[in-house]
N, C-alpha and C positions, 0 to 999 in steps of 0.2 A: 504494500500500500504506500502510495506517495502522498505526502501531506504538505500543503503550502498554506500558510496563514498570514501572508503579508498583505495588509491593507495599505493604501497609499496615504493614509493620514492617521495620526495618533488619536484623532477625535472623530466622533461620528458627526458628519455634517453633509448637507447637500452641496454639490458643486454647481454654482450658478451657470446658466447658459445665456450668452449674450448674442443678440442679433447683430448683423453687419454694421448698422449705424452706431450702435453702442461701442462695438469693437473699435471702429474707426475713431470715434470721438475720444475714447480713453487712451488711444495709442499715440496719435499725432494730430495736432490741430491744423491740418492743411487740406486744401482742396485737391482731391485725387485727379491726376491727369494734367495738372497745370505745371509747366516747366518752371522751375525756380532758379534763382541766382545761386551762386556758390555760397553766399552768405546765408541765404534761406536754407539751403541744404545742410550746411554745417549747424545751423540753429536747430533744425529738426533732429540731427544726430545728437546734439547736446541734450535736448529735451528728452529724447528717447532713452539715452544712456542714464540720465539722471533718475528717471523713473525706475529703470531696471536696477540700478545700483542701490537705490533706497530699499527696493523690495528685497533684493538679495541679501542686504545687510540684516534686515528683519528676519529673513528666512534662515540665514545662518545662525542668528541668535536663538531663534525658536528651536531649530534643529539641535543645537548644542544643549539648550536648556532641557528639552525633553529627554535627550539621551543621558545627560549628566544626572538628571533627577532620578531616572530609573536605575542607573548604575549605583548611585549612592543610597537610594532608598530600599532597594530590593536585595535579598541575599543571593549569593552566586547560584544556588540551585534553581531559584525562581527565574533568574536571568537566563539560565541554560534552557529551562522549559519554554521560555518565550523565544528561543532561537538567537539570543543576544550574547551567549557565552558558551565556551567549551571548557570543561573542568578537568582537573587531574591529569596534567600532561607533564612529560619530561623531555628535555632536549636530547635528541637522538643523533643529530648530525649538524655540522656547520659547513656550508659550501658557498660558492659564488654564483651569481647570475649575470644577466646582460648588464654591461656597464661596470662589472666588477663588484656589484652590490652583494653585501652579506646576506645569506639566507639561513634562517634557523629552521630545522626540521624537528617537529614535535610529534610525539606519539603518546598514546594513552599509558598511564601508569600500569604496571603489571597486574595490579589488583582490579583494573577496570576492563570489562569485556565488551562494552558497547562500541558500536561503530560510529566514529565521529562524523562520517559523511551524512548521517541521518539528521544532523543539526541543520534544519532548513533555513535558518536565518543568517548564517555566516557563509559567504560564498567568495569565490575568486574575485579579487579586486577590492574587497572591503578593507577599510582602515581599522586596525585593531591595536589594542594594548596587550602586552604580555606581562603578567605580574606573578608574584608568589601567591599561592592560594592562601587567603586569609583564614584564620581560625574562626570557629563558630562564635567566639566572644569578641573578636577584634572588630572595632568600629572603623568603618571606611569613611574617609573624607577626601576632599580634592587633593590634599597633600599627604594622604596616608601612605602611599607607596613611592618613595623617592627613587626606587630602582625600576620604575615602570619603563618599559621599552615599547616603542611604537613602530608599526610597519604595515605592509600591505600583503593580504593573502594572495599567494601564488597558486596554491593547489590544495584541495581538500579531498582526501581519499578515505577509505574505510579504516586505514591504520596510521595515516600520517597527515599532518597539516604543515604546509611550508609557508613561511612568512619572510618576505623581503624586508630587511631592517633599514630604517632611515639612517643616513650617515651619522647624524649627531648622537644616535643611540648605540653606536658600535661598541664602545667601551663597556657600557652597561650590559649589553647583550652577552658579552664574553663572561660576565660575572654571574649570569643566571644559573641557578642550580636548584635541585629539589623539586618539589611538586609545584607546578605552575598552572595558570589558567589564562585563557584568551577571551577578551571582552571587546565587543564591537564598539567603535567610535564613529563620530561624524566624519564624513569624507570632506575635510576642509580643502583638500587639494583641488577638487572640482570647483568649489566656490572661488578659490584664488584664481584659477584659470579664467573663469567667467569674468571676474573683476578686471583682470589684466586685459581681456579682450574688449570690454566696454570702455576701459580707459583709452585704448588705442582708437576705438570707434569715435569717441568724443573729440579726439585730437586730429582726426583726419583733415589734412589740408586740401587734398584734391581727391575726393572719393571716386572710385571707378564707376563706370556706367552701371555695372551689375549691383554694386553697393547702393547706388542712388535708387535703382528700381526696387530693391529690397526695402529701403527706407520708405519708399512710396512717393518720392519726389520727382521721379521720371517714369514715363510710361514704357513698358516693354514694346519691342518691335511688333507691329501688327502682322498677322499671317493671313494672307488671302488665298494662297494655294500651296499645296505640299506635294513634292515630287513622290511618285510611287516608290515603295521599298520592296526589296526581296528579303523576306523574313527568314531567320534561321529556324524558328519554331513554327512548323506548319499547322499546329493545333490551336493557334491563337484565334480568339473570336474578334468580331468587328470592333467592339468597344476597346479592346486591348490594342488592336492595330492602330486605331485612331489616336489613343493616348501615346503610343510609341512614336508615331509619325509627328505628332505635335511636339513631343519632347526633343525631337531631332530637327525641328524647324528653326526658323530665324528668331523666334521668340526667346529672349534671354532667360525667362523664368517660366516654368511649367509645373503644374501640380497633377499628380496621378492620384485620384480619389478612389481608394480601394476598400469598399465595404467588405464585411466578413465573407470569406470563401470565394472572392471574385478573381483570385489569381494575381494579386498585386505584386507578389515577389516574382512570379514568372514574367510579368510585364517589365519590372525593373531589370531583370536579368537580360531580357531581349534588348532593352535600351543600352545597357552596358556593352553587349556584344556588337551592336551596331556602331557604337562610338569607337570601340577598339578596331573595328573593320576600317574606320576612317582614319586610323592612326592616332587618335586622341589619347591623351593620358587622363585617366578618370580617378577622382578621389571619392570613394564610397563610404559614407558615415551613417551612424545610427546612435541612439541614446544609450544603448547597452551592448555588452558583448554578445548577448543572445541574438539581438536584432541583426548585427553585422555577420555573426557566424552563420546564420541561416543563409544569407546571400553568398558568403564564402563557400559554403558546402555545395550550393547549386552551381557556382562558377567553376568549381574544382576541375571538372572534366571538360569544360567548355572554353576556357581561356588557357593559352599556352602556359605551362607550369612556371617558367621563369619570368613570365610577364604578370603574374598574379602574386601580390605581396600583402602580408598582414602585419600591421604595426600593433604591437601589444604583447603581453606575456604569452608564451606558448601554452601555459597551463590553462589559459582562458579559451583555448580553441578546441574544436572537435578533433579527435584523434585522426580522422581521415583527411584533415586539412592542415595539420601541423607543419607539413613540409613547406608551407608558404610563409611561416613565421620568420621574421628577420633574424631572430636569435638562432634558429636552426640553420638558416641559410649561411649565416656567418660561421657556423661550426663546420660547414661542409664546402663552402665556396673557396675559390682561390684567393679573393681579396681578404678573406677572413683568416687565412693561415697564420699571419703574424699576430693577429689578435688572439687566436686560440693559444699560441705559445705563452703569451703573457697571462692569460686566464688560468692555464695549467699551473703557472708559478704562484698565482694568487691562491688557488686551491691547495697547493702544497703547503703554503704558509698557514692556511686555515687548519690543515691536518696537524701541523706542529702545535697550533694553539690548543687543539682538542686534547693533545697528548700531555701537555704540561699542566701542572697544578699551580705553578708560580704566577701570581698576579703580575709581578714585574716583567717576567718573560713574555706573558701574554700581551702586555702593553707594548713591549718593544717590537714583537713580531707584527702587531697590528699597525704600528707606525710604518713598517716596511710595506705592508699591504696598501696603506694609503698612498704611498709614493707610486707603487705599481698601478694603482687605480688611475692616477693622473695620466700615466703613459698609455694605459689601456684605453681610456676615453678618447684621447687624441687620435690614436690609430683606429679605434672603432668608428669614430665619426667619419674618417676618410673612407673606410671600407663600406660603411652604410650608404654613404653618398653614391659610391659606385654601383651598389646593388639597387638602390632606389631609382636611380636614373635609368636603369635597364628595364624597369617595370612599366607597364601600361595601366594596370589597375591596382590601386592601393586601397586596402580595406582597413578601417579603424573606427573606434568610437568617436563621437563628436569631441570629447575631451582629448583623445589621442591625436585629433587633427591639428592641435596646436603644439604637438611634440617637437622638440628640437631636432629629432630624427628627420622630420619632414621639411624643416626650414631650408629654403633654397631649391626645393623640388617644385617644378611648375606643372600645374594641371590645367587642362582645357575646360573640364566640366566637373562640378561638384554635385554629387547626388546624396540627398539626405533621406533615409528610409525611416519609417515610423515617426514622422515629424510631429504628429499630434501627441506623442508621448514625451516630447522634448520641450524643455523650457526654451523660449526664444533666445535668451542670452547664450545658451549652449549652441544654438544654430549659427550664431554669429562667429563662433570660434573658427571654423574652416573658411568662412567668407572673409574674415579679417586676416587670417594667417596666410591665405592664398589669393591675394588681390589680382593675380594674373588670370584667374578663371573668368571666362566670358559667359558661362552658362550655369544656371542652377536648376536642378530637377529635384522636386520634393515629392515624397509619396507617403500616404497615410490615410487616416480616416478620423475626421474631427467629430464623428458621432460615437466614437468609442472613448475609453478612459483617457483623461487628460494627464499631463505630467504630475508627479508627486509634488504636493504643496503642503508644507508643514504648518505655516501660519495662515489661518483662515482669511485674515485681512489682505493677504497677497493675491487672492483669487482673481481680483479684478485686473491686476497687472500681469502676473505670471500665468494665470489661468487662460489667458488669451494666447494661443499658439501662433507660430509663424504662418501656419496654414490659414488660420482665421484672418490674420491681419493682411496677408497678401490678397486674399479674395475680397476683403473689404476695400482694399486700396485700388485693386485693378479689375475687380469684377470676375464673374464666372468664365469669362473668355480665356483665362489662363489655366482653367481647370478642365480635366477630362474625367468623367465618371465611368468606372468599370461596372457594367450593369448585369452581367451574367454570373451567377454564383454556382459553385460546384460542390457545395458542402451539404446544405439542408434540403429536405424534401419541401414540397410547395407549401404545405400547411405551416411548418415551423418557420419558414421564411416570410410568410404573409404579413404578420403584424409588424415586425421590424422594418420591412420594406415600406409599408404604408406610413408608419409613424416617424421613421428616421430618414428615409430616402425618397420621399414623394411618390411611393408606389412604383419606382423605376426598376427595381430588381426583378430579374427573371431567373427561375430555377432551370438549370440545364436539363435537357431530356434525360441525361444519365442519372440524375439524382431526384427529380421531382416526385417520383412515385415510390421511392424506396422506403422500406420499413424493416424492422428487426427480423421479421419472418423470412426475409430474403436471404439471410445468412444461412449457409448450408448446415451449420451445427445447431441452429435454433429451431425449436418446435413451431410449426404453423398453428397459431391459436388466435382466439379473439384478442388476447392481451398483446401479442407480438405483431398484430396488424394495425394497432393504434399508432397514429403519427404524433398526436399531441394530447396530453391528459392534464387536467387541472384537478387536484384534490383540494376541495374547498373546506376549510376548517372553521368557517363562520359559525357563530352560536355561543362562543365563549368557553367551549370545552377544551381548547388547545391554547391556553394563555401564554404569552411571552413572560420572561423573567429577566432580571438584570444580574449579570455575573460580577460579584464584588471582587473576585480574584483576577479579573481580566479587563481592567480599566473600564469597568462599567459596560462592557460589551453585552449585547442582548443574546439570549438563547431561548429555546422553546423545547422543553424536554419531550413532550408527547409528539411534537412535530418531528423530532429526531427519530422517534420510533416509527413514525409513518415512512420516513426515509428507509429505515431498515425493512419495513414491510414491502416496499417497492423493490429493494435489492433482493430479498429472498424470493419474491415472485419472478424477477428477471432470471435469477440463477436457476430456479426450478424449470424455467423454459429453455434452458441450455445456454443462456447468454453468459459469456465469459466475464470475469471480473475486470479484465483489461479493456472491455468494451464500455465500462460504466464510469462516469464521472459524477461527483456530487459537488454542488456549488452552494455557498451561502455567503451573504454580505458580512456576516458577523463571525469574528474569530472564536468567540465562545461556542457558537453552534458548530463551527468547523471542528473544534477540539472535541466536543461531545460526540459528534457523529463519527469522527476518526477512531475514537476509542471503541465505540460499539462495532464498527466495521472490523477492526483488528481482532476483537474478541470473537466475533462471529466467524471470521475466517479461521482462526486458531481452533475453535471448538467444533465447527460444523463442516467446513469444506476444505481443509488443508489437503494439498496434493491434487486438487482439481485443476484441469487445464486453464491457464490464464491467471492463476493465483500468483505466479512468480512476478508478474507485472503489477497486479493488484488494482483495486479501485483507487482512483485519484480523488481525494477529498481536499477541497481548496476554497479559498476566498475568491471573489470575483476577480480581483487584481491578479491573483496567481494563475488564473485560467485564461487571461487575455492571450490571444495568439495560439491557443490550443483547441482541440476538438475531440469528441468521442462519439461512438455510435449512439449511446444513450446518456442523457444528462438529466439528473434530478436536481431541481432547485428548491432549497428550503428558504423561504422568505422571512420566517420567524415572527414578524410583527402581527400581533393580535391583541387589540385593546379596545376600550369603549370610546376613545376620543379621536380615533383615526390618525394617530401619530405613526409615521412611517420612517422617520430618520433617513438613513442612507438611501432608502428606496425612492426618495424624491428625485434622485439623479437618474434621468432617463438614459444617459450614456452608460452608467454602471449596469443598468438592467439590459441594455442593448447587448453588452458583452455577454452577459449570462445566457440570454435567450437565443444567441446565435452560435453557441458551442456545439449543439448536437447535429449529427448527420441524419439519424433515422427516427429517434424517439426523444420527445421532450416531456418530462413530468414536472409540473409546477405544484408545489405544496404551499398554500397560503390562504389567509383569511380574506376572501373577496370583499366582505363588507368593510373591514378596516382599510384595505388597500384602496378601494374605490373612493374613499373619503380623503385619501392622502395627496393625490395630485391628479391633474387632467390626464397625464400619460398613463397612470395606473388605472384610472377609471376607464379609459379607452381600451386598455389591455384586458381588463376583466370583462368588459362588454364584448370584445372580440372573442375571448375564450368561450363565453356563454353561447356564442353562435357557431364557432368553428372547431372547438376542441371537445373532447370527451370530458364530462364533469362527473366527479364522484364525491360523495359525502361520507366521510369516514365515521365508523362506529368506535367510540372510546373503549367500549368493552373488548372489541377485537384487538385494539392496539395494546391494551393492558395485558391481554392474554399472550400476545406475541412477546411483550417485554418480559413476562415471567418465563416464557419458554427459552428465550435467548440469553437471559441473565444467568 
């Protein structure tokens, strides 16, 4: 069973939706389409950056405050349960990484048997502190552990966690011994890079044409006709072809709007291949490692191996695509030979440090390592420049686009994928770092979850994405909608299409009629032929509760048993656990359901086909970008006042309801929900007409609870 409980906010709150006029008015007070003087353009840049910098300052403060409050207030075991810490570790090895950086490898204490890769909250790229495990009576304060070491997670496996140590903590890292723990910190590096980018934006003396278009002070070139293309992918539909052709046209900015299941990634891949065919150098970015790794995996066999490069730690990459990592290329390429020799010398010195017990000797050896690092970095920079200049497609995160590795490398086109999950200041990193670029292609869906925002008062500024602002500034003419979806059957697709996409989505013939019964291992029955089911809990028999141990997150105990009732029914029909996903907007409910699923699997169906992958139980945020044959949604809210909290956000619900391929089961109180928002009222009205409706019996649910407990 996989468990993901990461919501995008520490608090329950609806995320406001702003129409085009409001987006424009809150972003820049200019008339769209009017050519401005340089003074006017610079004034817009100054105002834009001022707003973003103020918001980011508040965001950083709120982020740090929330994280620090949890670290100081909660005991280590509670932090570990919440995915914020890994306990009882020992240093098993010290080695070097790219740039000569020190890497600590930690493994569980011999007395601990749990697999550390099951800690879902700590992942590659996270900023962490390594400290001595506090005693049960030791009080933790901001100054409690003077020996704290900070670094970046490189890799998390079942038996080892690798941490790249910041240079200023090198001496302290060498002194670490005994039982340790790792605790997640705020990623201040990302904030710093955004601040640096905004500072550069505010001081631009002569912005490029592309930068002016992104600011909204100059119109993109109008496109009247587009030359026909010979597509690499013969399976593309007409809307995809139109989006690709427009992205390759004279317009400096284009948006690929890809609703769920419409093949946005396939479209982006074709755009990249067409640009490579023209001999262009392309910088492909995204807000997370997952977003860019998805593209890298698809490109792996489509772009010449030595022309496809990935900037970032190899540990963040899929095994099948690690050969494109700069680190690995430097280990094997001719330009990297002299760099490898120095790195071996650094590793030899780390081995000497590990063998000696003398603090004085350790310090002396570490001084030698520092000198070697300087030489290493000079030669590494030269070798990297040779390798990067030979590549046509460079893939990295938005943060990585500002890396010193890429300085001096010129790109023709910048592509930003999953732009609607990115803060706009993040998107400016590649645009400012690479002013030579003439074209910007962005892809995403502004009707799904927005970027993570910690401070609620920042939603007005940071909640407006680059996607929204460009459409507000330049109109729908710069956007192309992908309208054929290949995931959901026609009934599951119907409401999100009507409510979020103006009824424009079309279910492809290959998916529109599919149901669970079509799977060869599933029994053909009345239950497995249903496309969409709503289990209506109205009447007050399935009340919500507030979980005091999970930041006040809501849960619904009896509704969780209804989820189990659905799961047992599906399994009895031959459906594999790996076909099933369970989604809830509330962490407390996710936790409750996950525990019951785990107990059910252990007690009743261990060894059945599909168990090894298991049911995925997740928050809405954790399921964005994923899909399953069957999805069960537990909405939790059931009260007398029509309070629905998180569920007011239509984008959050859009993500949840568009994850299933063949079967959607919604469990929720229609009466409560219909009073919560217009979107929810319309959804319940739609379900009453188009979905199967069931009214659960509390007695049956309690009987199931007794049987499975």
